N, CA, C and O atoms as a GROMACS GRO file, in nm:
protein
  308
    1UNK      N    1   6.349   4.910   7.235
    1UNK     CA    2   6.399   4.922   7.351
    1UNK      C    3   6.327   5.040   7.415
    1UNK      O    4   6.287   5.140   7.356
    2UNK      N    5   6.317   5.012   7.545
    2UNK     CA    6   6.252   5.128   7.658
    2UNK      C    7   6.353   5.180   7.738
    2UNK      O    8   6.441   5.104   7.778
    3UNK      N    9   6.353   5.317   7.773
    3UNK     CA   10   6.420   5.399   7.874
    3UNK      C   11   6.348   5.405   8.003
    3UNK      O   12   6.227   5.423   7.999
    4UNK      N   13   6.412   5.391   8.125
    4UNK     CA   14   6.324   5.379   8.233
    4UNK      C   15   6.377   5.511   8.284
    4UNK      O   16   6.496   5.538   8.304
    5UNK      N   17   6.268   5.592   8.302
    5UNK     CA   18   6.297   5.740   8.366
    5UNK      C   19   6.306   5.753   8.530
    5UNK      O   20   6.345   5.853   8.589
    6UNK      N   21   6.269   5.649   8.581
    6UNK     CA   22   6.214   5.671   8.723
    6UNK      C   23   6.075   5.657   8.772
    6UNK      O   24   5.991   5.697   8.691
    7UNK      N   25   6.035   5.616   8.870
    7UNK     CA   26   5.880   5.602   8.923
    7UNK      C   27   5.810   5.506   8.832
    7UNK      O   28   5.696   5.506   8.788
    8UNK      N   29   5.894   5.437   8.820
    8UNK     CA   30   5.827   5.298   8.722
    8UNK      C   31   5.775   5.354   8.566
    8UNK      O   32   5.678   5.312   8.503
    9UNK      N   33   5.872   5.462   8.523
    9UNK     CA   34   5.795   5.532   8.399
    9UNK      C   35   5.884   5.474   8.279
    9UNK      O   36   6.001   5.513   8.284
   10UNK      N   37   5.850   5.385   8.167
   10UNK     CA   38   5.897   5.370   8.048
   10UNK      C   39   5.851   5.422   7.937
   10UNK      O   40   5.734   5.423   7.902
   11UNK      N   41   5.952   5.469   7.876
   11UNK     CA   42   5.931   5.541   7.721
   11UNK      C   43   5.981   5.479   7.607
   11UNK      O   44   6.102   5.459   7.615
   12UNK      N   45   5.924   5.438   7.492
   12UNK     CA   46   5.994   5.392   7.372
   12UNK      C   47   6.101   5.458   7.356
   12UNK      O   48   6.087   5.580   7.364
   13UNK      N   49   6.231   5.408   7.330
   13UNK     CA   50   6.364   5.495   7.276
   13UNK      C   51   6.351   5.576   7.163
   13UNK      O   52   6.422   5.676   7.157
   14UNK      N   53   6.266   5.548   7.064
   14UNK     CA   54   6.236   5.589   6.923
   14UNK      C   55   6.178   5.714   6.935
   14UNK      O   56   6.191   5.801   6.848
   15UNK      N   57   6.098   5.732   7.066
   15UNK     CA   58   6.011   5.851   7.076
   15UNK      C   59   6.088   6.005   7.134
   15UNK      O   60   6.041   6.119   7.140
   16UNK      N   61   6.217   5.953   7.169
   16UNK     CA   62   6.289   6.036   7.241
   16UNK      C   63   6.373   6.134   7.164
   16UNK      O   64   6.478   6.104   7.108
   17UNK      N   65   6.311   6.268   7.166
   17UNK     CA   66   6.400   6.368   7.073
   17UNK      C   67   6.532   6.405   7.133
   17UNK      O   68   6.631   6.416   7.061
   18UNK      N   69   6.539   6.429   7.292
   18UNK     CA   70   6.650   6.470   7.362
   18UNK      C   71   6.646   6.445   7.502
   18UNK      O   72   6.536   6.442   7.558
   19UNK      N   73   6.774   6.422   7.579
   19UNK     CA   74   6.790   6.419   7.684
   19UNK      C   75   6.866   6.518   7.748
   19UNK      O   76   6.982   6.524   7.708
   20UNK      N   77   6.835   6.594   7.833
   20UNK     CA   78   6.925   6.743   7.866
   20UNK      C   79   6.937   6.726   8.007
   20UNK      O   80   6.854   6.667   8.076
   21UNK      N   81   7.064   6.792   8.058
   21UNK     CA   82   7.125   6.782   8.192
   21UNK      C   83   7.041   6.952   8.221
   21UNK      O   84   7.068   7.052   8.155
   22UNK      N   85   6.940   6.949   8.332
   22UNK     CA   86   6.930   7.083   8.381
   22UNK      C   87   7.004   7.147   8.447
   22UNK      O   88   6.984   7.268   8.463
   23UNK      N   89   7.116   7.077   8.505
   23UNK     CA   90   7.207   7.181   8.585
   23UNK      C   91   7.294   7.267   8.475
   23UNK      O   92   7.370   7.356   8.511
   24UNK      N   93   7.275   7.232   8.341
   24UNK     CA   94   7.336   7.319   8.233
   24UNK      C   95   7.231   7.382   8.163
   24UNK      O   96   7.238   7.504   8.148
   25UNK      N   97   7.140   7.324   8.119
   25UNK     CA   98   7.001   7.377   8.050
   25UNK      C   99   6.917   7.463   8.114
   25UNK      O  100   6.847   7.540   8.049
   26UNK      N  101   6.912   7.460   8.239
   26UNK     CA  102   6.810   7.560   8.309
   26UNK      C  103   6.853   7.708   8.322
   26UNK      O  104   6.785   7.803   8.360
   27UNK      N  105   6.992   7.705   8.281
   27UNK     CA  106   7.023   7.855   8.274
   27UNK      C  107   6.972   7.941   8.161
   27UNK      O  108   6.973   8.064   8.165
   28UNK      N  109   6.932   7.879   8.073
   28UNK     CA  110   6.886   7.958   7.977
   28UNK      C  111   6.739   7.989   7.963
   28UNK      O  112   6.650   7.904   7.970
   29UNK      N  113   6.719   8.142   7.937
   29UNK     CA  114   6.593   8.179   7.966
   29UNK      C  115   6.518   8.075   7.879
   29UNK      O  116   6.434   8.008   7.939
   30UNK      N  117   6.535   8.052   7.751
   30UNK     CA  118   6.440   7.967   7.653
   30UNK      C  119   6.383   7.828   7.741
   30UNK      O  120   6.270   7.786   7.762
   31UNK      N  121   6.516   7.779   7.781
   31UNK     CA  122   6.439   7.632   7.841
   31UNK      C  123   6.358   7.670   7.966
   31UNK      O  124   6.262   7.597   7.992
   32UNK      N  125   6.385   7.776   8.048
   32UNK     CA  126   6.284   7.819   8.145
   32UNK      C  127   6.151   7.824   8.092
   32UNK      O  128   6.055   7.762   8.138
   33UNK      N  129   6.149   7.898   7.993
   33UNK     CA  130   5.992   7.946   7.921
   33UNK      C  131   5.925   7.805   7.865
   33UNK      O  132   5.806   7.776   7.875
   34UNK      N  133   6.025   7.728   7.806
   34UNK     CA  134   5.972   7.611   7.764
   34UNK      C  135   5.921   7.546   7.850
   34UNK      O  136   5.802   7.516   7.834
   35UNK      N  137   5.996   7.496   7.983
   35UNK     CA  138   5.921   7.434   8.087
   35UNK      C  139   5.804   7.482   8.154
   35UNK      O  140   5.711   7.410   8.192
   36UNK      N  141   5.812   7.644   8.170
   36UNK     CA  142   5.685   7.682   8.207
   36UNK      C  143   5.558   7.676   8.128
   36UNK      O  144   5.447   7.656   8.176
   37UNK      N  145   5.585   7.695   8.003
   37UNK     CA  146   5.478   7.676   7.909
   37UNK      C  147   5.415   7.505   7.924
   37UNK      O  148   5.299   7.468   7.944
   38UNK      N  149   5.544   7.423   7.905
   38UNK     CA  150   5.498   7.291   7.936
   38UNK      C  151   5.428   7.247   8.051
   38UNK      O  152   5.342   7.158   8.046
   39UNK      N  153   5.459   7.301   8.148
   39UNK     CA  154   5.406   7.278   8.269
   39UNK      C  155   5.262   7.315   8.294
   39UNK      O  156   5.183   7.249   8.360
   40UNK      N  157   5.235   7.447   8.223
   40UNK     CA  158   5.071   7.479   8.231
   40UNK      C  159   5.004   7.431   8.106
   40UNK      O  160   4.884   7.458   8.094
   41UNK      N  161   5.050   7.377   8.030
   41UNK     CA  162   4.953   7.282   7.931
   41UNK      C  163   4.942   7.160   7.976
   41UNK      O  164   4.852   7.096   7.920
   42UNK      N  165   5.008   7.097   8.067
   42UNK     CA  166   5.016   6.968   8.108
   42UNK      C  167   5.096   6.864   8.006
   42UNK      O  168   5.060   6.748   7.986
   43UNK      N  169   5.184   6.912   7.960
   43UNK     CA  170   5.280   6.826   7.855
   43UNK      C  171   5.397   6.778   7.939
   43UNK      O  172   5.474   6.687   7.908
   44UNK      N  173   5.400   6.848   8.046
   44UNK     CA  174   5.554   6.814   8.127
   44UNK      C  175   5.493   6.711   8.237
   44UNK      O  176   5.392   6.746   8.299
   45UNK      N  177   5.544   6.599   8.260
   45UNK     CA  178   5.545   6.506   8.378
   45UNK      C  179   5.641   6.541   8.443
   45UNK      O  180   5.740   6.570   8.376
   46UNK      N  181   5.651   6.550   8.571
   46UNK     CA  182   5.725   6.543   8.700
   46UNK      C  183   5.754   6.420   8.763
   46UNK      O  184   5.665   6.376   8.836
   47UNK      N  185   5.874   6.343   8.750
   47UNK     CA  186   5.882   6.228   8.796
   47UNK      C  187   5.966   6.241   8.922
   47UNK      O  188   5.988   6.145   8.995
   48UNK      N  189   6.016   6.374   8.945
   48UNK     CA  190   6.110   6.369   9.054
   48UNK      C  191   6.056   6.423   9.186
   48UNK      O  192   5.972   6.512   9.201
   49UNK      N  193   6.117   6.354   9.278
   49UNK     CA  194   6.065   6.371   9.429
   49UNK      C  195   6.083   6.490   9.481
   49UNK      O  196   5.999   6.539   9.556
   50UNK      N  197   6.220   6.564   9.442
   50UNK     CA  198   6.298   6.649   9.488
   50UNK      C  199   6.338   6.747   9.363
   50UNK      O  200   6.241   6.785   9.298
   51UNK      N  201   6.442   6.785   9.327
   51UNK     CA  202   6.521   6.863   9.274
   51UNK      C  203   6.539   6.800   9.115
   51UNK      O  204   6.626   6.714   9.102
   52UNK      N  205   6.468   6.836   9.004
   52UNK     CA  206   6.497   6.724   8.908
   52UNK      C  207   6.665   6.743   8.828
   52UNK      O  208   6.745   6.835   8.850
   53UNK      N  209   6.677   6.661   8.763
   53UNK     CA  210   6.837   6.657   8.703
   53UNK      C  211   6.828   6.665   8.563
   53UNK      O  212   6.925   6.716   8.506
   54UNK      N  213   6.725   6.621   8.487
   54UNK     CA  214   6.723   6.589   8.390
   54UNK      C  215   6.580   6.616   8.311
   54UNK      O  216   6.478   6.604   8.378
   55UNK      N  217   6.570   6.643   8.198
   55UNK     CA  218   6.440   6.696   8.111
   55UNK      C  219   6.475   6.611   8.017
   55UNK      O  220   6.586   6.613   7.964
   56UNK      N  221   6.360   6.505   7.979
   56UNK     CA  222   6.344   6.408   7.885
   56UNK      C  223   6.230   6.478   7.750
   56UNK      O  224   6.113   6.502   7.782
   57UNK      N  225   6.264   6.498   7.641
   57UNK     CA  226   6.174   6.568   7.553
   57UNK      C  227   6.152   6.466   7.432
   57UNK      O  228   6.232   6.440   7.342
   58UNK      N  229   6.023   6.415   7.450
   58UNK     CA  230   5.954   6.289   7.340
   58UNK      C  231   5.854   6.372   7.264
   58UNK      O  232   5.805   6.482   7.289
   59UNK      N  233   5.836   6.274   7.148
   59UNK     CA  234   5.737   6.322   7.086
   59UNK      C  235   5.573   6.351   7.123
   59UNK      O  236   5.489   6.421   7.068
   60UNK      N  237   5.569   6.263   7.241
   60UNK     CA  238   5.432   6.268   7.304
   60UNK      C  239   5.417   6.365   7.430
   60UNK      O  240   5.311   6.421   7.458
   61UNK      N  241   5.521   6.377   7.494
   61UNK     CA  242   5.550   6.449   7.616
   61UNK      C  243   5.674   6.467   7.659
   61UNK      O  244   5.769   6.410   7.607
   62UNK      N  245   5.686   6.562   7.777
   62UNK     CA  246   5.812   6.570   7.841
   62UNK      C  247   5.821   6.546   7.984
   62UNK      O  248   5.725   6.573   8.057
   63UNK      N  249   5.937   6.496   8.033
   63UNK     CA  250   5.946   6.425   8.151
   63UNK      C  251   6.064   6.523   8.243
   63UNK      O  252   6.162   6.575   8.190
   64UNK      N  253   6.037   6.531   8.351
   64UNK     CA  254   6.148   6.589   8.473
   64UNK      C  255   6.146   6.441   8.540
   64UNK      O  256   6.059   6.364   8.579
   65UNK      N  257   6.291   6.442   8.534
   65UNK     CA  258   6.331   6.308   8.632
   65UNK      C  259   6.438   6.355   8.725
   65UNK      O  260   6.498   6.461   8.704
   66UNK      N  261   6.464   6.271   8.838
   66UNK     CA  262   6.561   6.289   8.903
   66UNK      C  263   6.699   6.205   8.887
   66UNK      O  264   6.793   6.211   8.966
   67UNK      N  265   6.694   6.133   8.780
   67UNK     CA  266   6.809   6.070   8.729
   67UNK      C  267   6.875   6.142   8.636
   67UNK      O  268   6.810   6.200   8.549
   68UNK      N  269   7.020   6.152   8.638
   68UNK     CA  270   7.114   6.213   8.543
   68UNK      C  271   7.102   6.182   8.405
   68UNK      O  272   7.079   6.062   8.395
   69UNK      N  273   7.107   6.236   8.298
   69UNK     CA  274   7.102   6.197   8.161
   69UNK      C  275   7.185   6.085   8.142
   69UNK      O  276   7.150   6.003   8.058
   70UNK      N  277   7.290   6.067   8.205
   70UNK     CA  278   7.406   5.963   8.186
   70UNK      C  279   7.331   5.828   8.246
   70UNK      O  280   7.336   5.718   8.191
   71UNK      N  281   7.282   5.848   8.330
   71UNK     CA  282   7.207   5.749   8.420
   71UNK      C  283   7.077   5.691   8.369
   71UNK      O  284   7.042   5.579   8.408
   72UNK      N  285   7.003   5.759   8.284
   72UNK     CA  286   6.898   5.740   8.193
   72UNK      C  287   6.944   5.651   8.069
   72UNK      O  288   6.896   5.540   8.050
   73UNK      N  289   7.036   5.704   7.991
   73UNK     CA  290   7.097   5.641   7.900
   73UNK      C  291   7.140   5.494   7.906
   73UNK      O  292   7.133   5.417   7.810
   74UNK      N  293   7.189   5.460   8.042
   74UNK     CA  294   7.214   5.321   8.070
   74UNK      C  295   7.097   5.222   8.125
   74UNK      O  296   7.096   5.101   8.147
   75UNK      N  297   7.018   5.307   8.134
   75UNK     CA  298   6.902   5.215   8.199
   75UNK      C  299   6.765   5.172   8.080
   75UNK      O  300   6.652   5.219   8.076
   76UNK      N  301   6.816   5.088   8.011
   76UNK     CA  302   6.732   5.039   7.896
   76UNK      C  303   6.681   4.895   7.935
   76UNK      O  304   6.753   4.822   8.004
   77UNK      N  305   6.556   4.854   7.890
   77UNK     CA  306   6.503   4.727   7.869
   77UNK      C  307   6.448   4.683   7.761
   77UNK      O  308   6.404   4.568   7.756
   0.00000   0.00000   0.00000
């Protein structure tokens, strides 16, 4: 199975480590530091046109999506 993250981005479900709600997770200093390092190194791919709602951590790279974690979990092909 694949998860649809938005902007025609599909990832294998078995590569997913976690899907995090940025409304809650971004309060943490560690999350902000993790994202800053990931963006600097090019590991984070931003799929959001505006404010991202979720962080998807995978074995290969991380994604910022405008979809909520609940919406991503229901979008499978």
